[in-house]
C-alpha positions in Angstrom: -0.1 -0.2 0.2 1.2 3.1 -1.7 2.4 5.5 1.6 0.5 9.1 0.0 -1.8 11.0 1.1 -4.9 11.0 -1.1 -5.5 15.0 -1.2 -1.8 16.9 -0.9 0.0 13.9 -2.8 3.0 13.7 0.4 5.1 11.0 0.9 8.3 9.4 2.4 11.3 11.7 2.8 14.7 10.2 2.5 17.4 11.6 5.4 19.9 10.9 7.4 20.8 9.8 11.4 24.2 11.9 12.1 25.9 10.4 14.9 28.2 12.5 17.4 31.1 10.8 15.7 29.8 11.4 12.3 28.6 7.9 11.1 25.2 7.9 8.4 22.4 6.4 8.6 19.9 6.3 6.0 16.1 6.9 7.8 13.1 7.2 6.1 9.6 9.9 7.2 6.6 9.0 6.4 3.7 11.4 7.2 1.5 10.9 9.1 -2.2 9.5 7.8 -5.4 8.6 8.9 -8.3 6.5 7.6 -11.2 8.9 7.2 -14.5 8.6 5.0 -15.1 11.8 3.4 -18.3 13.4 1.7 -16.5 13.4 -2.8 -18.8 14.3 -5.1 -21.3 13.5 -3.5 -20.2 10.7 -2.3 -18.8 8.8 1.2 -15.4 7.5 0.2 -13.1 6.7 2.1 -9.6 8.1 2.0 -6.1 7.8 2.9 -5.2 11.5 4.5 -2.1 13.1 6.2 -3.2 14.9 9.1 -2.3 18.2 7.8 -5.4 18.3 5.4 -7.3 16.9 8.2 -6.8 19.8 9.7 -6.5 22.0 7.4 -10.3 21.5 5.8 -9.6 20.2 2.9 -11.3 17.3 3.1 -15.2 16.9 4.3 -15.3 14.6 6.4 -19.2 12.7 6.8 -20.8 13.4 9.9 
């Protein structure tokens, strides 16, 4: 299953964990995705949406 927000398209980022001895290890930061029931074009759908889209009001949640 894809780790991508279905509204804004936000996906995982990659980077390094750098220790005090300057050793570098690869890491991934994944978006905080939640399953929400939304209304889209008059239909009730389940989408995987990041929490920033929920807080910004980019989706209309089913009451």
